[in-house]
C-alpha positions in Angstrom: 58.9 48.9 109.4 58.3 52.7 108.3 57.1 53.3 111.9 60.5 52.0 113.2 62.5 54.1 111.2 60.5 57.2 112.2 61.0 56.4 115.9 64.8 55.9 115.6 64.9 59.2 113.7 63.1 61.1 116.4 65.3 59.5 119.1 68.5 60.4 117.1 67.1 64.0 117.0 66.5 64.3 120.7 69.9 62.9 121.5 71.4 65.6 119.1 69.4 68.4 120.8 70.5 67.3 124.3 74.1 67.1 123.2 73.8 70.6 121.8 72.3 71.8 125.2 75.2 70.2 127.2 77.7 71.7 124.8 76.5 75.2 125.6 78.9 77.1 127.9 77.2 78.6 131.0 75.6 81.9 130.5 76.0 84.8 132.9 73.4 87.6 133.6 72.4 89.9 130.9 74.3 93.1 131.0 73.3 96.5 129.4 75.9 99.0 129.1 76.1 102.1 128.7 72.8 103.4 129.7 72.4 107.1 129.1 70.0 108.8 131.3 67.7 111.9 130.7 69.9 114.2 132.9 73.1 113.1 130.8 74.4 110.9 133.6 75.7 107.5 132.3 75.8 104.1 133.9 78.4 101.7 132.8 78.5 98.0 133.8 80.7 95.1 133.3 80.4 91.4 134.2 83.5 90.1 136.0 82.5 87.9 139.0 86.2 86.9 139.7 87.7 90.4 139.3 89.3 92.1 142.2 89.0 95.6 140.8 87.4 97.2 137.8 88.0 100.9 136.8 86.3 103.2 134.3 88.4 105.1 132.0 86.9 107.7 129.7 87.8 110.9 127.9 84.7 112.6 129.6 86.6 112.6 132.9 89.9 113.1 134.5 91.5 109.8 135.6 89.9 106.4 136.4 86.8 105.9 138.5 86.4 102.8 140.6 83.3 100.7 139.8 81.4 98.7 142.5 80.7 95.1 142.4 77.0 94.2 142.8 74.9 91.1 142.6 75.9 88.3 140.2 79.4 89.9 139.9 78.3 92.9 137.8 80.5 96.0 138.5 78.8 99.2 137.8 79.2 103.1 138.2 77.1 106.1 137.3 79.0 109.3 136.2 78.2 112.8 135.0 76.2 114.6 133.9 78.5 114.4 130.8 78.7 117.2 128.2 76.9 116.0 125.1 79.3 114.5 122.4 80.8 111.1 121.5 83.5 109.8 123.9 85.9 106.7 123.9 85.9 104.8 127.1 87.2 101.3 128.4 87.4 99.3 131.5 90.6 98.4 133.5 89.9 94.9 135.0 92.7 94.0 137.5 95.0 96.2 135.5 94.1 95.0 131.9 92.4 97.3 129.7 89.3 95.9 127.9 86.3 97.1 125.7 82.8 97.1 126.9 81.4 93.7 125.7 77.8 94.9 126.1 78.4 97.7 123.6 78.6 97.2 119.9 80.0 100.8 119.2 83.8 100.7 119.3 86.8 102.8 118.4 88.6 101.6 115.4 92.3 101.6 116.3 95.6 99.6 115.6 96.5 99.4 119.2 93.9 100.3 121.9 90.4 99.0 121.7 88.0 101.4 123.2 84.2 101.6 123.2 82.1 104.6 122.3 79.2 106.3 124.2 77.2 108.9 122.4 75.7 111.5 124.9 73.0 113.5 122.9 72.3 117.0 123.3 68.8 118.7 123.8 69.4 120.1 120.4 70.9 117.7 117.8 74.7 118.1 117.5 76.4 118.5 114.1 77.2 114.8 114.1 73.7 113.6 115.2 71.6 111.3 113.1 68.9 113.6 111.7 65.8 113.4 109.4 67.7 114.6 106.4 68.7 112.9 102.9 71.8 110.7 103.8 74.8 109.8 101.6 76.4 106.4 101.1 79.5 104.9 102.7 81.5 102.3 100.7 84.4 100.1 101.7 87.0 100.1 98.6 90.1 98.2 98.1 92.8 99.5 95.5 96.2 98.5 94.2 98.7 99.9 96.6 102.6 99.9 97.1 104.7 96.7 96.8 101.8 94.7 95.3 99.8 95.1 98.4 95.9 96.0 98.6 95.1 99.2 100.3 91.9 100.2 102.0 89.7 103.3 101.9 86.4 104.3 103.1 84.4 106.6 100.6 81.4 108.8 101.4 79.3 109.9 98.4 76.8 112.7 99.3 72.9 112.4 99.0 71.9 112.4 95.3 75.1 110.8 93.9 73.3 107.7 92.7 70.3 109.5 91.3 72.4 112.1 89.3 74.6 110.1 87.0 75.8 113.1 85.0 76.9 115.2 88.1 80.5 115.4 88.9 81.7 116.2 92.6 84.9 117.7 94.3 86.8 115.3 96.6 88.1 115.7 100.2 90.9 113.4 101.1 90.7 113.1 104.9 93.4 111.1 106.8 93.0 110.1 110.5 95.7 110.0 113.2 98.5 107.7 114.6 97.2 104.2 115.0 93.7 105.1 113.7 92.5 103.2 110.8 90.5 104.1 107.5 87.3 103.6 109.6 88.0 106.1 112.3 86.7 109.2 110.5 83.6 107.3 109.8 83.0 105.5 113.0 84.3 108.1 115.5 84.4 111.4 113.4 81.0 110.7 112.0 82.1 112.5 108.8 79.3 111.1 106.9 76.6 112.6 109.2 78.3 115.7 109.6 78.2 116.3 105.8 74.7 115.0 105.4 73.5 117.6 108.0 75.6 120.5 106.6 74.4 119.7 103.0 70.9 119.6 104.1 71.3 122.9 105.7 72.9 124.3 102.6 76.1 125.2 104.5 78.4 122.7 102.6 78.7 122.0 99.0 78.0 118.3 98.1 81.3 116.5 98.0 83.0 113.0 98.0 85.2 112.2 101.1 87.8 109.5 100.8 89.2 108.2 104.1 92.4 106.3 103.6 94.5 104.1 106.0 97.5 106.3 106.8 99.9 103.5 107.9 101.0 102.1 104.6 104.0 100.3 106.3 101.5 98.4 108.6 99.7 97.2 105.6 102.8 95.9 104.0 103.8 94.1 107.0 100.4 92.6 107.6 100.1 91.3 104.0 103.6 89.9 103.8 103.3 88.2 107.2 105.7 90.4 109.0 105.4 91.6 112.5 103.6 95.1 112.9 106.0 97.9 112.7 106.4 100.2 115.8 105.1 103.7 115.5 108.1 106.1 114.7 108.9 109.3 116.7 107.0 112.3 115.4 110.1 114.4 114.3 112.2 111.4 113.3 113.8 110.3 110.0 111.6 107.1 110.1 108.6 109.2 110.6 109.4 111.3 107.6 109.9 108.3 105.5 106.5 107.0 106.6 104.9 110.3 105.7 106.7 110.2 102.3 105.4 106.6 101.8 101.9 107.7 102.3 102.2 110.6 100.1 103.4 108.3 97.3 100.5 106.0 97.8 97.8 108.7 97.9 99.2 110.6 94.8 100.1 107.4 92.6 97.5 105.0 93.7 94.5 106.4 95.8 93.7 109.5 93.7 94.0 107.7 90.3 91.8 104.8 91.7 89.1 107.3 92.9 89.2 109.4 89.8 88.7 106.1 87.7 85.9 104.7 89.7 83.9 107.8 91.0 82.4 110.8 89.3 84.8 113.4 90.4 86.1 116.9 89.2 89.8 116.0 88.6 91.5 119.3 88.9 93.3 121.0 91.9 90.6 123.5 92.6 88.3 120.6 93.3 90.6 118.7 95.5 91.1 119.1 99.3 93.1 117.4 101.7 92.9 117.3 105.6 93.9 115.3 108.5 94.2 114.9 112.2 97.3 114.4 114.3 99.7 112.2 112.2 97.2 112.6 109.4 97.6 116.4 109.8 101.3 116.1 109.2 100.8 113.9 106.3 98.3 116.4 105.0 100.9 119.3 105.1 103.7 117.2 103.7 101.6 115.9 100.8 99.9 119.2 100.1 103.2 121.3 100.2 104.9 118.6 98.1 102.2 118.6 95.5 100.8 122.1 95.1 99.6 121.3 91.6 97.2 118.7 93.1 95.5 120.5 96.0 93.9 123.9 96.6 92.4 123.3 99.9 94.5 122.2 103.0 93.0 121.5 106.5 95.4 120.6 109.2 93.9 119.5 112.5 96.0 119.4 115.7 99.3 119.0 113.7 102.3 121.0 112.3 105.6 120.7 110.5 108.8 121.5 112.2 110.6 124.6 110.9 113.7 122.4 110.1 111.6 120.3 107.7 110.0 123.4 106.1 113.5 124.8 105.5 114.9 121.5 104.2 112.0 120.2 102.0 109.3 123.0 101.6 111.2 126.3 101.1 109.2 127.2 98.1 106.2 127.5 100.5 107.7 130.4 102.6 110.4 131.9 100.1 107.5 132.7 97.6 104.5 133.6 99.9 102.7 135.5 97.2 102.7 132.4 94.9 101.7 130.2 97.9 98.8 132.5 98.7 97.5 132.6 95.3 97.7 128.8 94.9 96.1 127.8 98.1 92.4 128.8 98.5 92.4 127.6 102.1 95.2 126.8 104.4 93.5 126.0 107.9 95.3 125.1 111.0 93.5 124.3 114.3 94.5 123.1 117.7 93.2 122.9 121.2 94.6 124.8 124.2 95.1 121.6 126.1 96.4 119.7 123.2 100.0 118.3 123.8 100.9 119.6 120.4 99.6 123.2 121.1 103.1 124.7 121.4 104.4 123.0 118.3 101.4 123.9 116.3 101.2 127.6 117.4 104.9 127.8 116.6 104.4 126.6 113.2 101.6 129.2 112.9 104.1 131.9 113.9 106.5 130.7 111.4 103.9 130.9 108.5 102.9 134.3 109.8 106.3 135.8 109.9 106.9 134.7 106.4 103.8 136.1 105.2 102.1 132.9 104.2 98.3 133.3 104.6 96.3 130.8 106.8 93.3 130.6 108.8 93.9 129.7 112.4 91.5 128.2 114.9 92.4 127.8 118.7 89.7 125.9 120.5 89.2 124.7 124.1 90.0 121.0 124.8 92.8 118.6 123.9 94.0 116.2 121.4 90.7 114.5 121.0 88.1 113.4 118.4 85.6 115.4 120.2 87.5 118.6 118.9 88.4 117.1 115.6 84.7 116.5 114.7 84.2 120.2 115.1 87.2 121.3 113.1 85.8 119.1 110.2 82.4 120.7 110.6 83.8 124.0 110.4 86.2 123.5 107.4 83.7 121.5 105.4 81.6 124.8 105.1 84.5 126.6 103.6 85.7 123.9 100.9 85.1 124.5 97.2 83.3 127.8 97.5 
């Protein structure tokens, strides 16, 4: 009788395994993409047997590049050599933009979903993973506006956990329009940049707090509302959103960080910086709270003269006081950046009113390739 029970059990197991096999979807060929070659050319591949056209779009090139359909429906193209850096890219499949499903490295963003390709240099770049002591990256959740839960990514430097009595300065680092709290970490590689600079003795160990700059989107998401459209840069709605972020940072994020991390809680040990929309939020927050921040880093952004005259007259009407309060006011932009003229006009306005600042005009455009360099340069100046 026991033997019969065993045989029935084995039969049922075999039937279950066969059903599982039949239930599996058909699998296509295994695709490896991207492949970075020794000469810095890169091969991209995408499986789409039924597609009529596949194009490669990437910030390492101008325009879209047609891909060729090969065996088993795999489209591929080799481009370059590409200048060493980290670049976003995507595929356009019959007019639809898609990420590279063969690549686990992606660009965190609210709207477009790009993949990332890392083209290494012969000498390690400032954002490269090196054999140095590494800090930690933590995802934090804090009480935010209107009873929502906000999100920040926090970098603590090497030695933070092993030196329980040491306190650190804090750099609040904000990303751009449609970027998320992860973008400075996953695209800007802020953690690796600081690891490398600290190991070389070029930067002071610091905590970096990377918030999500779109408070209104968080409110909509958690209240089950449609995602709000992005306001025009110089609009009343845009100014309101910036003020909303300022309130969240000052009243919620900073108190949360200073309660839960070992920080030096004074203005001389607080810095704020940001890229694009985050750069505008940086300027508004810093100029509106001069008692909180002594270090201000604006990457590819500006404030309109009308806003300066309406809301921040104290900055240029009393330049001596401003210059004494700010240990650093850094403004940078690329020559091909679509905000180049606005940013340089902002620089001229400050200069004409005797407000001291450090300017940096680089090559290139409104890209994270530039922004990583801006971070690397300013991180070496902070808190010294």
